[in-house]
All heavy atoms as atom14 arrays in JSON, in Angstrom:
{
  "sequence": "MFETSTRAPMTPAEEYKYAKLAMEWYGWGSPIGLGILLVALAAAAVLVRIAVYGL",
  "atom14_mask": [
    [1, 1, 1, 1, 1, 1, 1, 1, 0, 0, 0, 0, 0, 0],
    [1, 1, 1, 1, 1, 1, 1, 1, 1, 1, 1, 0, 0, 0],
    [1, 1, 1, 1, 1, 1, 1, 1, 1, 0, 0, 0, 0, 0],
    [1, 1, 1, 1, 1, 1, 1, 0, 0, 0, 0, 0, 0, 0],
    [1, 1, 1, 1, 1, 1, 0, 0, 0, 0, 0, 0, 0, 0],
    [1, 1, 1, 1, 1, 1, 1, 0, 0, 0, 0, 0, 0, 0],
    [1, 1, 1, 1, 1, 1, 1, 1, 1, 1, 1, 0, 0, 0],
    [1, 1, 1, 1, 1, 0, 0, 0, 0, 0, 0, 0, 0, 0],
    [1, 1, 1, 1, 1, 1, 1, 0, 0, 0, 0, 0, 0, 0],
    [1, 1, 1, 1, 1, 1, 1, 1, 0, 0, 0, 0, 0, 0],
    [1, 1, 1, 1, 1, 1, 1, 0, 0, 0, 0, 0, 0, 0],
    [1, 1, 1, 1, 1, 1, 1, 0, 0, 0, 0, 0, 0, 0],
    [1, 1, 1, 1, 1, 0, 0, 0, 0, 0, 0, 0, 0, 0],
    [1, 1, 1, 1, 1, 1, 1, 1, 1, 0, 0, 0, 0, 0],
    [1, 1, 1, 1, 1, 1, 1, 1, 1, 0, 0, 0, 0, 0],
    [1, 1, 1, 1, 1, 1, 1, 1, 1, 1, 1, 1, 0, 0],
    [1, 1, 1, 1, 1, 1, 1, 1, 1, 0, 0, 0, 0, 0],
    [1, 1, 1, 1, 1, 1, 1, 1, 1, 1, 1, 1, 0, 0],
    [1, 1, 1, 1, 1, 0, 0, 0, 0, 0, 0, 0, 0, 0],
    [1, 1, 1, 1, 1, 1, 1, 1, 1, 0, 0, 0, 0, 0],
    [1, 1, 1, 1, 1, 1, 1, 1, 0, 0, 0, 0, 0, 0],
    [1, 1, 1, 1, 1, 0, 0, 0, 0, 0, 0, 0, 0, 0],
    [1, 1, 1, 1, 1, 1, 1, 1, 0, 0, 0, 0, 0, 0],
    [1, 1, 1, 1, 1, 1, 1, 1, 1, 0, 0, 0, 0, 0],
    [1, 1, 1, 1, 1, 1, 1, 1, 1, 1, 1, 1, 1, 1],
    [1, 1, 1, 1, 1, 1, 1, 1, 1, 1, 1, 1, 0, 0],
    [1, 1, 1, 1, 0, 0, 0, 0, 0, 0, 0, 0, 0, 0],
    [1, 1, 1, 1, 1, 1, 1, 1, 1, 1, 1, 1, 1, 1],
    [1, 1, 1, 1, 0, 0, 0, 0, 0, 0, 0, 0, 0, 0],
    [1, 1, 1, 1, 1, 1, 0, 0, 0, 0, 0, 0, 0, 0],
    [1, 1, 1, 1, 1, 1, 1, 0, 0, 0, 0, 0, 0, 0],
    [1, 1, 1, 1, 1, 1, 1, 1, 0, 0, 0, 0, 0, 0],
    [1, 1, 1, 1, 0, 0, 0, 0, 0, 0, 0, 0, 0, 0],
    [1, 1, 1, 1, 1, 1, 1, 1, 0, 0, 0, 0, 0, 0],
    [1, 1, 1, 1, 0, 0, 0, 0, 0, 0, 0, 0, 0, 0],
    [1, 1, 1, 1, 1, 1, 1, 1, 0, 0, 0, 0, 0, 0],
    [1, 1, 1, 1, 1, 1, 1, 1, 0, 0, 0, 0, 0, 0],
    [1, 1, 1, 1, 1, 1, 1, 1, 0, 0, 0, 0, 0, 0],
    [1, 1, 1, 1, 1, 1, 1, 0, 0, 0, 0, 0, 0, 0],
    [1, 1, 1, 1, 1, 0, 0, 0, 0, 0, 0, 0, 0, 0],
    [1, 1, 1, 1, 1, 1, 1, 1, 0, 0, 0, 0, 0, 0],
    [1, 1, 1, 1, 1, 0, 0, 0, 0, 0, 0, 0, 0, 0],
    [1, 1, 1, 1, 1, 0, 0, 0, 0, 0, 0, 0, 0, 0],
    [1, 1, 1, 1, 1, 0, 0, 0, 0, 0, 0, 0, 0, 0],
    [1, 1, 1, 1, 1, 0, 0, 0, 0, 0, 0, 0, 0, 0],
    [1, 1, 1, 1, 1, 1, 1, 0, 0, 0, 0, 0, 0, 0],
    [1, 1, 1, 1, 1, 1, 1, 1, 0, 0, 0, 0, 0, 0],
    [1, 1, 1, 1, 1, 1, 1, 0, 0, 0, 0, 0, 0, 0],
    [1, 1, 1, 1, 1, 1, 1, 1, 1, 1, 1, 0, 0, 0],
    [1, 1, 1, 1, 1, 1, 1, 1, 0, 0, 0, 0, 0, 0],
    [1, 1, 1, 1, 1, 0, 0, 0, 0, 0, 0, 0, 0, 0],
    [1, 1, 1, 1, 1, 1, 1, 0, 0, 0, 0, 0, 0, 0],
    [1, 1, 1, 1, 1, 1, 1, 1, 1, 1, 1, 1, 0, 0],
    [1, 1, 1, 1, 0, 0, 0, 0, 0, 0, 0, 0, 0, 0],
    [1, 1, 1, 1, 1, 1, 1, 1, 0, 0, 0, 0, 0, 0]
  ],
  "atom14_positions": [
    [[60.19, 120.79, 95.06], [60.04, 119.69, 94.19], [60.72, 118.43, 94.76], [60.05, 117.43, 94.87], [60.65, 120.0, 92.81], [60.45, 118.95, 91.82], [60.94, 119.58, 90.21], [60.95, 118.1, 89.29], [0.0, 0.0, 0.0], [0.0, 0.0, 0.0], [0.0, 0.0, 0.0], [0.0, 0.0, 0.0], [0.0, 0.0, 0.0], [0.0, 0.0, 0.0]],
    [[61.98, 118.54, 95.13], [62.67, 117.4, 95.78], [62.87, 117.71, 97.25], [63.24, 118.82, 97.6], [64.01, 117.14, 95.11], [63.92, 116.66, 93.67], [64.22, 117.53, 92.64], [63.51, 115.38, 93.39], [64.13, 117.1, 91.33], [63.42, 114.96, 92.12], [63.7, 115.83, 91.09], [0.0, 0.0, 0.0], [0.0, 0.0, 0.0], [0.0, 0.0, 0.0]],
    [[62.63, 116.71, 98.05], [62.88, 116.89, 99.47], [64.3, 116.48, 99.81], [64.83, 115.53, 99.25], [61.92, 116.02, 100.29], [60.48, 116.46, 100.18], [59.59, 115.61, 101.05], [60.04, 115.03, 102.02], [58.4, 115.49, 100.72], [0.0, 0.0, 0.0], [0.0, 0.0, 0.0], [0.0, 0.0, 0.0], [0.0, 0.0, 0.0], [0.0, 0.0, 0.0]],
    [[64.91, 117.22, 100.71], [66.23, 116.85, 101.13], [66.12, 115.88, 102.3], [65.17, 115.95, 103.06], [67.07, 118.06, 101.56], [66.37, 118.74, 102.6], [67.3, 119.0, 100.36], [0.0, 0.0, 0.0], [0.0, 0.0, 0.0], [0.0, 0.0, 0.0], [0.0, 0.0, 0.0], [0.0, 0.0, 0.0], [0.0, 0.0, 0.0], [0.0, 0.0, 0.0]],
    [[67.08, 115.0, 102.44], [67.03, 114.01, 103.5], [67.45, 114.69, 104.82], [68.45, 115.4, 104.88], [67.98, 112.87, 103.17], [67.98, 111.95, 104.25], [0.0, 0.0, 0.0], [0.0, 0.0, 0.0], [0.0, 0.0, 0.0], [0.0, 0.0, 0.0], [0.0, 0.0, 0.0], [0.0, 0.0, 0.0], [0.0, 0.0, 0.0], [0.0, 0.0, 0.0]],
    [[66.65, 114.42, 105.82], [66.99, 114.97, 107.15], [67.46, 113.86, 108.07], [67.57, 114.08, 109.28], [65.77, 115.66, 107.75], [64.68, 114.73, 107.81], [65.33, 116.88, 106.89], [0.0, 0.0, 0.0], [0.0, 0.0, 0.0], [0.0, 0.0, 0.0], [0.0, 0.0, 0.0], [0.0, 0.0, 0.0], [0.0, 0.0, 0.0], [0.0, 0.0, 0.0]],
    [[67.74, 112.73, 107.54], [68.16, 111.59, 108.37], [69.6, 111.76, 108.77], [70.44, 112.15, 107.97], [67.98, 110.29, 107.52], [68.32, 109.05, 108.33], [67.9, 107.79, 107.55], [68.14, 106.71, 108.42], [68.82, 105.64, 108.04], [69.33, 105.57, 106.86], [69.0, 104.65, 108.89], [0.0, 0.0, 0.0], [0.0, 0.0, 0.0], [0.0, 0.0, 0.0]],
    [[69.9, 111.35, 109.97], [71.28, 111.44, 110.44], [72.15, 110.35, 109.77], [71.62, 109.32, 109.33], [71.28, 111.25, 111.95], [0.0, 0.0, 0.0], [0.0, 0.0, 0.0], [0.0, 0.0, 0.0], [0.0, 0.0, 0.0], [0.0, 0.0, 0.0], [0.0, 0.0, 0.0], [0.0, 0.0, 0.0], [0.0, 0.0, 0.0], [0.0, 0.0, 0.0]],
    [[73.43, 110.58, 109.66], [74.33, 109.59, 109.03], [74.28, 108.3, 109.87], [74.05, 108.3, 111.06], [75.73, 110.22, 109.12], [75.49, 111.67, 109.37], [74.14, 111.79, 110.04], [0.0, 0.0, 0.0], [0.0, 0.0, 0.0], [0.0, 0.0, 0.0], [0.0, 0.0, 0.0], [0.0, 0.0, 0.0], [0.0, 0.0, 0.0], [0.0, 0.0, 0.0]],
    [[74.52, 107.21, 109.13], [74.51, 105.94, 109.84], [75.76, 105.73, 110.65], [76.79, 106.22, 110.32], [74.42, 104.77, 108.79], [73.08, 104.66, 108.1], [72.92, 103.14, 107.18], [74.0, 103.48, 105.79], [0.0, 0.0, 0.0], [0.0, 0.0, 0.0], [0.0, 0.0, 0.0], [0.0, 0.0, 0.0], [0.0, 0.0, 0.0], [0.0, 0.0, 0.0]],
    [[75.59, 104.96, 111.7], [76.77, 104.59, 112.51], [77.56, 103.54, 111.78], [77.01, 102.85, 110.91], [76.32, 104.09, 113.89], [75.59, 102.86, 113.7], [75.44, 105.11, 114.61], [0.0, 0.0, 0.0], [0.0, 0.0, 0.0], [0.0, 0.0, 0.0], [0.0, 0.0, 0.0], [0.0, 0.0, 0.0], [0.0, 0.0, 0.0], [0.0, 0.0, 0.0]],
    [[78.83, 103.32, 112.16], [79.6, 102.25, 111.55], [78.95, 100.92, 111.7], [79.0, 100.03, 110.79], [80.94, 102.32, 112.26], [81.07, 103.76, 112.7], [79.66, 104.19, 113.03], [0.0, 0.0, 0.0], [0.0, 0.0, 0.0], [0.0, 0.0, 0.0], [0.0, 0.0, 0.0], [0.0, 0.0, 0.0], [0.0, 0.0, 0.0], [0.0, 0.0, 0.0]],
    [[78.25, 100.65, 112.83], [77.57, 99.38, 113.01], [76.44, 99.19, 112.05], [76.25, 98.1, 111.51], [77.09, 99.28, 114.44], [0.0, 0.0, 0.0], [0.0, 0.0, 0.0], [0.0, 0.0, 0.0], [0.0, 0.0, 0.0], [0.0, 0.0, 0.0], [0.0, 0.0, 0.0], [0.0, 0.0, 0.0], [0.0, 0.0, 0.0], [0.0, 0.0, 0.0]],
    [[75.68, 100.28, 111.81], [74.61, 100.18, 110.81], [75.14, 99.98, 109.41], [74.59, 99.22, 108.65], [73.75, 101.49, 110.89], [72.87, 101.58, 112.11], [72.13, 102.93, 112.1], [72.74, 103.96, 111.78], [70.94, 102.91, 112.45], [0.0, 0.0, 0.0], [0.0, 0.0, 0.0], [0.0, 0.0, 0.0], [0.0, 0.0, 0.0], [0.0, 0.0, 0.0]],
    [[76.2, 100.72, 109.1], [76.79, 100.55, 107.75], [77.27, 99.11, 107.54], [77.01, 98.53, 106.47], [77.98, 101.48, 107.58], [77.62, 102.95, 107.46], [78.82, 103.82, 107.39], [79.97, 103.31, 107.27], [78.65, 105.05, 107.4], [0.0, 0.0, 0.0], [0.0, 0.0, 0.0], [0.0, 0.0, 0.0], [0.0, 0.0, 0.0], [0.0, 0.0, 0.0]],
    [[77.88, 98.51, 108.53], [78.32, 97.13, 108.43], [77.16, 96.18, 108.27], [77.21, 95.31, 107.43], [79.17, 96.75, 109.68], [79.62, 95.32, 109.65], [80.67, 94.95, 108.9], [78.94, 94.37, 110.41], [81.1, 93.61, 108.9], [79.33, 93.05, 110.45], [80.42, 92.66, 109.63], [80.8, 91.36, 109.61], [0.0, 0.0, 0.0], [0.0, 0.0, 0.0]],
    [[76.09, 96.42, 109.02], [74.94, 95.55, 108.96], [74.34, 95.53, 107.58], [74.06, 94.5, 107.0], [73.87, 96.03, 109.97], [72.61, 95.17, 109.98], [71.65, 95.69, 111.01], [70.48, 96.3, 110.34], [69.43, 96.75, 111.26], [0.0, 0.0, 0.0], [0.0, 0.0, 0.0], [0.0, 0.0, 0.0], [0.0, 0.0, 0.0], [0.0, 0.0, 0.0]],
    [[74.14, 96.72, 106.97], [73.51, 96.79, 105.66], [74.47, 96.32, 104.56], [74.03, 95.72, 103.58], [73.04, 98.22, 105.37], [71.84, 98.57, 106.26], [71.93, 99.61, 107.18], [70.69, 97.84, 106.19], [70.82, 99.9, 107.99], [69.57, 98.13, 106.96], [69.65, 99.18, 107.88], [68.58, 99.46, 108.65], [0.0, 0.0, 0.0], [0.0, 0.0, 0.0]],
    [[75.77, 96.55, 104.69], [76.71, 96.06, 103.75], [76.75, 94.52, 103.75], [76.81, 93.87, 102.73], [78.12, 96.6, 104.04], [0.0, 0.0, 0.0], [0.0, 0.0, 0.0], [0.0, 0.0, 0.0], [0.0, 0.0, 0.0], [0.0, 0.0, 0.0], [0.0, 0.0, 0.0], [0.0, 0.0, 0.0], [0.0, 0.0, 0.0], [0.0, 0.0, 0.0]],
    [[76.66, 93.96, 104.96], [76.67, 92.51, 105.11], [75.42, 91.88, 104.48], [75.49, 90.9, 103.75], [76.69, 92.1, 106.58], [76.82, 90.67, 106.82], [76.94, 90.31, 108.3], [76.91, 88.82, 108.48], [76.79, 88.46, 109.86], [0.0, 0.0, 0.0], [0.0, 0.0, 0.0], [0.0, 0.0, 0.0], [0.0, 0.0, 0.0], [0.0, 0.0, 0.0]],
    [[74.26, 92.52, 104.7], [73.02, 92.06, 104.07], [73.08, 92.14, 102.57], [72.64, 91.19, 101.86], [71.84, 92.88, 104.6], [71.4, 92.63, 106.02], [70.34, 93.61, 106.46], [70.88, 91.23, 106.18], [0.0, 0.0, 0.0], [0.0, 0.0, 0.0], [0.0, 0.0, 0.0], [0.0, 0.0, 0.0], [0.0, 0.0, 0.0], [0.0, 0.0, 0.0]],
    [[73.67, 93.22, 102.05], [73.83, 93.33, 100.58], [74.69, 92.24, 100.01], [74.4, 91.63, 98.98], [74.35, 94.69, 100.22], [0.0, 0.0, 0.0], [0.0, 0.0, 0.0], [0.0, 0.0, 0.0], [0.0, 0.0, 0.0], [0.0, 0.0, 0.0], [0.0, 0.0, 0.0], [0.0, 0.0, 0.0], [0.0, 0.0, 0.0], [0.0, 0.0, 0.0]],
    [[75.81, 91.92, 100.64], [76.7, 90.9, 100.14], [76.08, 89.51, 100.29], [76.34, 88.66, 99.49], [78.03, 90.94, 100.91], [78.92, 92.09, 100.49], [79.16, 92.22, 98.71], [80.04, 90.71, 98.42], [0.0, 0.0, 0.0], [0.0, 0.0, 0.0], [0.0, 0.0, 0.0], [0.0, 0.0, 0.0], [0.0, 0.0, 0.0], [0.0, 0.0, 0.0]],
    [[75.24, 89.3, 101.28], [74.58, 87.99, 101.4], [73.65, 87.77, 100.23], [73.46, 86.67, 99.73], [73.82, 87.89, 102.7], [74.76, 87.71, 103.91], [74.03, 87.76, 105.21], [72.77, 87.92, 105.22], [74.64, 87.56, 106.25], [0.0, 0.0, 0.0], [0.0, 0.0, 0.0], [0.0, 0.0, 0.0], [0.0, 0.0, 0.0], [0.0, 0.0, 0.0]],
    [[72.96, 88.8, 99.74], [72.02, 88.67, 98.65], [72.66, 88.71, 97.32], [72.32, 87.97, 96.43], [70.91, 89.72, 98.76], [69.92, 89.58, 97.7], [69.68, 90.31, 96.63], [69.0, 88.45, 97.56], [68.69, 89.8, 95.87], [68.24, 88.65, 96.37], [68.74, 87.28, 98.28], [67.28, 87.77, 95.94], [67.74, 86.41, 97.83], [67.01, 86.66, 96.69]],
    [[73.64, 89.6, 97.14], [74.27, 89.76, 95.81], [75.57, 89.06, 95.6], [76.11, 89.07, 94.54], [74.42, 91.28, 95.49], [73.13, 91.98, 95.41], [72.71, 92.89, 96.39], [72.26, 91.76, 94.36], [71.52, 93.54, 96.33], [71.07, 92.4, 94.28], [70.71, 93.33, 95.24], [69.51, 93.95, 95.19], [0.0, 0.0, 0.0], [0.0, 0.0, 0.0]],
    [[76.16, 88.52, 96.65], [77.46, 87.83, 96.53], [77.34, 86.53, 95.85], [76.28, 86.08, 95.41], [0.0, 0.0, 0.0], [0.0, 0.0, 0.0], [0.0, 0.0, 0.0], [0.0, 0.0, 0.0], [0.0, 0.0, 0.0], [0.0, 0.0, 0.0], [0.0, 0.0, 0.0], [0.0, 0.0, 0.0], [0.0, 0.0, 0.0], [0.0, 0.0, 0.0]],
    [[78.43, 85.81, 95.75], [78.44, 84.52, 95.04], [77.72, 83.44, 95.83], [77.29, 82.43, 95.25], [79.88, 84.04, 94.83], [80.54, 84.85, 93.74], [81.56, 85.72, 93.92], [80.21, 84.89, 92.39], [81.89, 86.31, 92.69], [81.09, 85.79, 91.76], [79.28, 84.24, 91.61], [81.03, 86.05, 90.39], [79.22, 84.48, 90.24], [80.07, 85.41, 89.64]],
    [[77.48, 83.65, 97.12], [76.74, 82.66, 97.92], [75.23, 82.89, 97.87], [74.46, 82.17, 98.49], [0.0, 0.0, 0.0], [0.0, 0.0, 0.0], [0.0, 0.0, 0.0], [0.0, 0.0, 0.0], [0.0, 0.0, 0.0], [0.0, 0.0, 0.0], [0.0, 0.0, 0.0], [0.0, 0.0, 0.0], [0.0, 0.0, 0.0], [0.0, 0.0, 0.0]],
    [[74.8, 83.88, 97.13], [73.35, 84.2, 97.05], [72.7, 83.35, 95.93], [73.35, 82.74, 95.11], [73.17, 85.63, 96.71], [73.58, 85.88, 95.39], [0.0, 0.0, 0.0], [0.0, 0.0, 0.0], [0.0, 0.0, 0.0], [0.0, 0.0, 0.0], [0.0, 0.0, 0.0], [0.0, 0.0, 0.0], [0.0, 0.0, 0.0], [0.0, 0.0, 0.0]],
    [[71.38, 83.35, 95.91], [70.7, 82.6, 94.82], [71.04, 83.23, 93.46], [71.18, 82.47, 92.49], [69.2, 82.85, 95.13], [69.15, 83.09, 96.59], [70.43, 83.8, 96.95], [0.0, 0.0, 0.0], [0.0, 0.0, 0.0], [0.0, 0.0, 0.0], [0.0, 0.0, 0.0], [0.0, 0.0, 0.0], [0.0, 0.0, 0.0], [0.0, 0.0, 0.0]],
    [[71.23, 84.52, 93.39], [71.53, 85.13, 92.1], [72.95, 84.7, 91.67], [73.21, 84.35, 90.55], [71.42, 86.67, 92.23], [69.99, 87.08, 92.46], [71.98, 87.34, 90.99], [69.84, 88.5, 92.77], [0.0, 0.0, 0.0], [0.0, 0.0, 0.0], [0.0, 0.0, 0.0], [0.0, 0.0, 0.0], [0.0, 0.0, 0.0], [0.0, 0.0, 0.0]],
    [[73.92, 84.83, 92.61], [75.3, 84.44, 92.32], [75.43, 83.02, 91.92], [76.19, 82.67, 91.0], [0.0, 0.0, 0.0], [0.0, 0.0, 0.0], [0.0, 0.0, 0.0], [0.0, 0.0, 0.0], [0.0, 0.0, 0.0], [0.0, 0.0, 0.0], [0.0, 0.0, 0.0], [0.0, 0.0, 0.0], [0.0, 0.0, 0.0], [0.0, 0.0, 0.0]],
    [[74.77, 82.14, 92.69], [74.83, 80.69, 92.34], [74.19, 80.37, 91.0], [74.7, 79.52, 90.26], [74.17, 79.9, 93.45], [74.92, 79.87, 94.77], [74.06, 79.15, 95.84], [76.25, 79.24, 94.64], [0.0, 0.0, 0.0], [0.0, 0.0, 0.0], [0.0, 0.0, 0.0], [0.0, 0.0, 0.0], [0.0, 0.0, 0.0], [0.0, 0.0, 0.0]],
    [[73.18, 81.11, 90.65], [72.52, 80.95, 89.35], [73.46, 81.32, 88.22], [73.61, 80.6, 87.22], [0.0, 0.0, 0.0], [0.0, 0.0, 0.0], [0.0, 0.0, 0.0], [0.0, 0.0, 0.0], [0.0, 0.0, 0.0], [0.0, 0.0, 0.0], [0.0, 0.0, 0.0], [0.0, 0.0, 0.0], [0.0, 0.0, 0.0], [0.0, 0.0, 0.0]],
    [[74.16, 82.45, 88.4], [75.12, 82.88, 87.36], [76.26, 81.91, 87.3], [76.74, 81.58, 86.2], [75.63, 84.3, 87.75], [74.49, 85.34, 87.58], [76.82, 84.7, 86.87], [74.81, 86.69, 88.1], [0.0, 0.0, 0.0], [0.0, 0.0, 0.0], [0.0, 0.0, 0.0], [0.0, 0.0, 0.0], [0.0, 0.0, 0.0], [0.0, 0.0, 0.0]],
    [[76.75, 81.44, 88.42], [77.83, 80.46, 88.42], [77.42, 79.16, 87.72], [78.2, 78.62, 86.96], [78.24, 80.17, 89.85], [79.39, 79.17, 90.06], [80.68, 79.74, 89.4], [79.61, 78.87, 91.51], [0.0, 0.0, 0.0], [0.0, 0.0, 0.0], [0.0, 0.0, 0.0], [0.0, 0.0, 0.0], [0.0, 0.0, 0.0], [0.0, 0.0, 0.0]],
    [[76.2, 78.71, 87.94], [75.76, 77.47, 87.3], [75.65, 77.63, 85.79], [76.1, 76.73, 84.99], [74.39, 77.07, 87.86], [73.73, 75.81, 87.35], [74.61, 74.62, 87.66], [72.35, 75.63, 87.84], [0.0, 0.0, 0.0], [0.0, 0.0, 0.0], [0.0, 0.0, 0.0], [0.0, 0.0, 0.0], [0.0, 0.0, 0.0], [0.0, 0.0, 0.0]],
    [[75.15, 78.77, 85.33], [75.09, 79.0, 83.9], [76.48, 79.11, 83.28], [76.73, 78.58, 82.19], [74.28, 80.32, 83.61], [74.4, 80.73, 82.16], [72.82, 80.09, 83.97], [0.0, 0.0, 0.0], [0.0, 0.0, 0.0], [0.0, 0.0, 0.0], [0.0, 0.0, 0.0], [0.0, 0.0, 0.0], [0.0, 0.0, 0.0], [0.0, 0.0, 0.0]],
    [[77.44, 79.73, 83.98], [78.79, 79.87, 83.48], [79.48, 78.5, 83.41], [80.21, 78.21, 82.44], [79.6, 80.8, 84.4], [0.0, 0.0, 0.0], [0.0, 0.0, 0.0], [0.0, 0.0, 0.0], [0.0, 0.0, 0.0], [0.0, 0.0, 0.0], [0.0, 0.0, 0.0], [0.0, 0.0, 0.0], [0.0, 0.0, 0.0], [0.0, 0.0, 0.0]],
    [[79.25, 77.65, 84.38], [79.82, 76.29, 84.35], [79.26, 75.49, 83.23], [79.98, 74.75, 82.55], [79.61, 75.6, 85.7], [80.46, 76.1, 86.85], [80.04, 75.42, 88.18], [81.91, 75.92, 86.58], [0.0, 0.0, 0.0], [0.0, 0.0, 0.0], [0.0, 0.0, 0.0], [0.0, 0.0, 0.0], [0.0, 0.0, 0.0], [0.0, 0.0, 0.0]],
    [[77.93, 75.61, 83.01], [77.31, 74.85, 81.89], [77.85, 75.35, 80.55], [78.17, 74.53, 79.68], [75.79, 75.02, 81.95], [0.0, 0.0, 0.0], [0.0, 0.0, 0.0], [0.0, 0.0, 0.0], [0.0, 0.0, 0.0], [0.0, 0.0, 0.0], [0.0, 0.0, 0.0], [0.0, 0.0, 0.0], [0.0, 0.0, 0.0], [0.0, 0.0, 0.0]],
    [[78.03, 76.66, 80.38], [78.52, 77.15, 79.13], [79.99, 76.71, 78.92], [80.35, 76.37, 77.83], [78.47, 78.71, 79.16], [0.0, 0.0, 0.0], [0.0, 0.0, 0.0], [0.0, 0.0, 0.0], [0.0, 0.0, 0.0], [0.0, 0.0, 0.0], [0.0, 0.0, 0.0], [0.0, 0.0, 0.0], [0.0, 0.0, 0.0], [0.0, 0.0, 0.0]],
    [[80.77, 76.7, 79.98], [82.16, 76.24, 79.88], [82.23, 74.76, 79.47], [83.04, 74.36, 78.66], [82.91, 76.45, 81.21], [0.0, 0.0, 0.0], [0.0, 0.0, 0.0], [0.0, 0.0, 0.0], [0.0, 0.0, 0.0], [0.0, 0.0, 0.0], [0.0, 0.0, 0.0], [0.0, 0.0, 0.0], [0.0, 0.0, 0.0], [0.0, 0.0, 0.0]],
    [[81.32, 73.95, 80.04], [81.29, 72.54, 79.71], [80.92, 72.33, 78.22], [81.51, 71.46, 77.55], [80.28, 71.79, 80.61], [0.0, 0.0, 0.0], [0.0, 0.0, 0.0], [0.0, 0.0, 0.0], [0.0, 0.0, 0.0], [0.0, 0.0, 0.0], [0.0, 0.0, 0.0], [0.0, 0.0, 0.0], [0.0, 0.0, 0.0], [0.0, 0.0, 0.0]],
    [[79.99, 73.12, 77.75], [79.58, 72.99, 76.3], [80.77, 73.43, 75.43], [81.07, 72.75, 74.42], [78.33, 73.86, 76.05], [78.1, 74.0, 74.55], [77.15, 73.24, 76.73], [0.0, 0.0, 0.0], [0.0, 0.0, 0.0], [0.0, 0.0, 0.0], [0.0, 0.0, 0.0], [0.0, 0.0, 0.0], [0.0, 0.0, 0.0], [0.0, 0.0, 0.0]],
    [[81.47, 74.46, 75.8], [82.57, 74.92, 74.98], [83.72, 73.91, 74.97], [84.34, 73.69, 73.95], [83.08, 76.33, 75.48], [82.14, 77.45, 75.24], [82.69, 78.73, 75.88], [81.9, 77.65, 73.73], [0.0, 0.0, 0.0], [0.0, 0.0, 0.0], [0.0, 0.0, 0.0], [0.0, 0.0, 0.0], [0.0, 0.0, 0.0], [0.0, 0.0, 0.0]],
    [[83.99, 73.3, 76.11], [85.02, 72.25, 76.19], [84.57, 71.07, 75.31], [85.43, 70.49, 74.57], [85.25, 71.82, 77.64], [86.13, 70.53, 77.67], [85.97, 72.92, 78.41], [0.0, 0.0, 0.0], [0.0, 0.0, 0.0], [0.0, 0.0, 0.0], [0.0, 0.0, 0.0], [0.0, 0.0, 0.0], [0.0, 0.0, 0.0], [0.0, 0.0, 0.0]],
    [[83.37, 70.66, 75.36], [82.88, 69.55, 74.56], [83.03, 69.86, 73.04], [83.52, 68.98, 72.27], [81.42, 69.23, 74.84], [80.93, 68.0, 74.12], [79.43, 68.03, 73.97], [78.98, 66.88, 73.21], [78.95, 66.87, 71.85], [79.39, 67.91, 71.16], [78.46, 65.82, 71.21], [0.0, 0.0, 0.0], [0.0, 0.0, 0.0], [0.0, 0.0, 0.0]],
    [[82.71, 71.1, 72.68], [82.81, 71.47, 71.27], [84.31, 71.47, 70.85], [84.68, 71.04, 69.75], [82.17, 72.85, 71.04], [80.67, 72.72, 71.14], [82.54, 73.39, 69.64], [79.91, 74.07, 71.09], [0.0, 0.0, 0.0], [0.0, 0.0, 0.0], [0.0, 0.0, 0.0], [0.0, 0.0, 0.0], [0.0, 0.0, 0.0], [0.0, 0.0, 0.0]],
    [[85.18, 71.95, 71.76], [86.59, 72.02, 71.44], [87.18, 70.6, 71.26], [88.07, 70.36, 70.43], [87.36, 72.75, 72.51], [0.0, 0.0, 0.0], [0.0, 0.0, 0.0], [0.0, 0.0, 0.0], [0.0, 0.0, 0.0], [0.0, 0.0, 0.0], [0.0, 0.0, 0.0], [0.0, 0.0, 0.0], [0.0, 0.0, 0.0], [0.0, 0.0, 0.0]],
    [[86.7, 69.63, 72.09], [87.25, 68.26, 72.06], [86.65, 67.44, 70.95], [87.37, 66.8, 70.17], [87.03, 67.59, 73.44], [87.43, 66.11, 73.36], [87.86, 68.32, 74.53], [0.0, 0.0, 0.0], [0.0, 0.0, 0.0], [0.0, 0.0, 0.0], [0.0, 0.0, 0.0], [0.0, 0.0, 0.0], [0.0, 0.0, 0.0], [0.0, 0.0, 0.0]],
    [[85.36, 67.45, 70.81], [84.64, 66.57, 69.88], [84.22, 67.29, 68.59], [83.81, 66.64, 67.64], [83.41, 65.95, 70.52], [83.78, 65.02, 71.68], [83.4, 65.34, 72.96], [84.45, 63.84, 71.45], [83.72, 64.51, 74.01], [84.75, 62.99, 72.5], [84.41, 63.34, 73.76], [84.71, 62.52, 74.86], [0.0, 0.0, 0.0], [0.0, 0.0, 0.0]],
    [[84.22, 68.6, 68.58], [83.67, 69.33, 67.41], [82.15, 69.35, 67.46], [81.53, 68.82, 68.39], [0.0, 0.0, 0.0], [0.0, 0.0, 0.0], [0.0, 0.0, 0.0], [0.0, 0.0, 0.0], [0.0, 0.0, 0.0], [0.0, 0.0, 0.0], [0.0, 0.0, 0.0], [0.0, 0.0, 0.0], [0.0, 0.0, 0.0], [0.0, 0.0, 0.0]],
    [[81.55, 69.96, 66.49], [80.1, 70.06, 66.45], [79.57, 68.72, 66.04], [78.53, 68.26, 66.3], [79.65, 71.19, 65.47], [79.95, 72.54, 65.9], [79.6, 73.52, 64.75], [79.19, 72.94, 67.14], [0.0, 0.0, 0.0], [0.0, 0.0, 0.0], [0.0, 0.0, 0.0], [0.0, 0.0, 0.0], [0.0, 0.0, 0.0], [0.0, 0.0, 0.0]]
  ]
}
């Protein structure tokens, strides 16, 4: 039913390469991370405005 993997373990260089690629896409410097950061900053600005001026 399920096949077992027959692939050899990755070398440290391969592990580093794929870890670096993952951090480039999912880290704070990625489009996803920057989008989340932008939304968080906008929400913080709205909350500060409400705290200072009220609704």
